TINU-882075 format. One record per residue (C-alpha): residue in one letter; residue number from 1; x, y, z. Coordinates in nm, 3 decimals, always signed. Example, Ala and Ser with C-alpha at 12.3 -4.5 7.8 and 13.67 -1.06 7.14 Angstrom:
<pts>
- A,1,+1.230,-0.450,+0.780
- S,2,+1.367,-0.106,+0.714
</pts>
This chain:
<pts>
- M,1,+9.101,+8.345,+12.383
- K,2,+9.018,+8.087,+12.647
- D,3,+8.663,+7.976,+12.703
- S,4,+8.531,+8.093,+13.036
- L,5,+8.421,+7.836,+13.289
- V,6,+8.156,+7.829,+13.555
- V,7,+8.328,+7.730,+13.877
- G,8,+8.113,+7.573,+14.149
- I,9,+8.240,+7.608,+14.505
- I,10,+8.113,+7.383,+14.782
- A,11,+8.246,+7.273,+15.120
- P,12,+8.179,+6.898,+15.132
- S,13,+8.362,+6.838,+15.457
- G,14,+8.520,+7.089,+15.694
- Y,15,+8.374,+7.436,+15.743
- V,16,+8.533,+7.744,+15.593
- A,17,+8.713,+7.900,+15.889
- D,18,+8.763,+8.238,+15.721
- L,19,+8.480,+8.337,+15.489
- A,20,+8.692,+8.620,+15.350
- T,21,+8.918,+8.349,+15.206
- L,22,+8.618,+8.201,+15.027
- D,23,+8.539,+8.544,+14.884
- R,24,+8.900,+8.585,+14.768
- A,25,+8.891,+8.244,+14.599
- A,26,+8.573,+8.337,+14.411
- A,27,+8.723,+8.673,+14.314
- Y,28,+9.038,+8.500,+14.186
- F,29,+8.836,+8.302,+13.931
- E,30,+8.614,+8.599,+13.844
- R,31,+8.919,+8.816,+13.768
- R,32,+9.022,+8.551,+13.520
- G,33,+8.691,+8.580,+13.338
- H,34,+8.506,+8.288,+13.493
- R,35,+8.165,+8.292,+13.656
- V,36,+8.156,+8.156,+14.010
- V,37,+7.869,+7.984,+14.187
- V,38,+7.922,+7.952,+14.563
- D,39,+7.662,+7.722,+14.712
- A,40,+7.501,+7.872,+15.022
- A,41,+7.596,+7.567,+15.228
- A,42,+7.963,+7.663,+15.189
- H,43,+7.891,+7.929,+15.454
- L,44,+7.746,+7.687,+15.708
- R,45,+7.900,+7.536,+16.018
- S,46,+7.795,+7.240,+16.228
- Q,47,+8.067,+7.139,+16.473
- R,48,+8.379,+7.097,+16.257
- F,49,+8.182,+7.047,+15.937
- A,50,+8.032,+7.280,+15.676
- G,51,+7.677,+7.204,+15.780
- T,52,+7.506,+6.882,+15.875
- D,53,+7.551,+6.565,+15.672
- D,54,+7.220,+6.633,+15.497
- E,55,+7.310,+6.995,+15.420
- R,56,+7.649,+6.900,+15.275
- L,57,+7.499,+6.620,+15.066
- A,58,+7.226,+6.852,+14.937
- S,59,+7.493,+7.107,+14.844
- L,60,+7.684,+6.848,+14.643
- H,61,+7.364,+6.740,+14.468
- R,62,+7.271,+7.101,+14.384
- I,63,+7.605,+7.169,+14.219
- A,64,+7.610,+6.833,+14.039
- A,65,+7.257,+6.890,+13.906
- R,66,+7.345,+7.224,+13.745
- D,67,+7.392,+7.221,+13.370
- D,68,+7.623,+7.520,+13.376
- V,69,+7.886,+7.404,+13.625
</pts>
């Protein structure tokens, strides 16, 4: 039996054009027995980016700081 993973999903550059696609990606990993953490900033949009520079950097830091991801 494989060990399950915790998958962290962020959007460090471009915004997610179709949020349903993000949901399907998370569901894909969950169906395979993994836990998924989608950072809230992955849902943001600022021009062509997934949030402002500060929001995207904070998102990356949040995921990197987690012990479980």
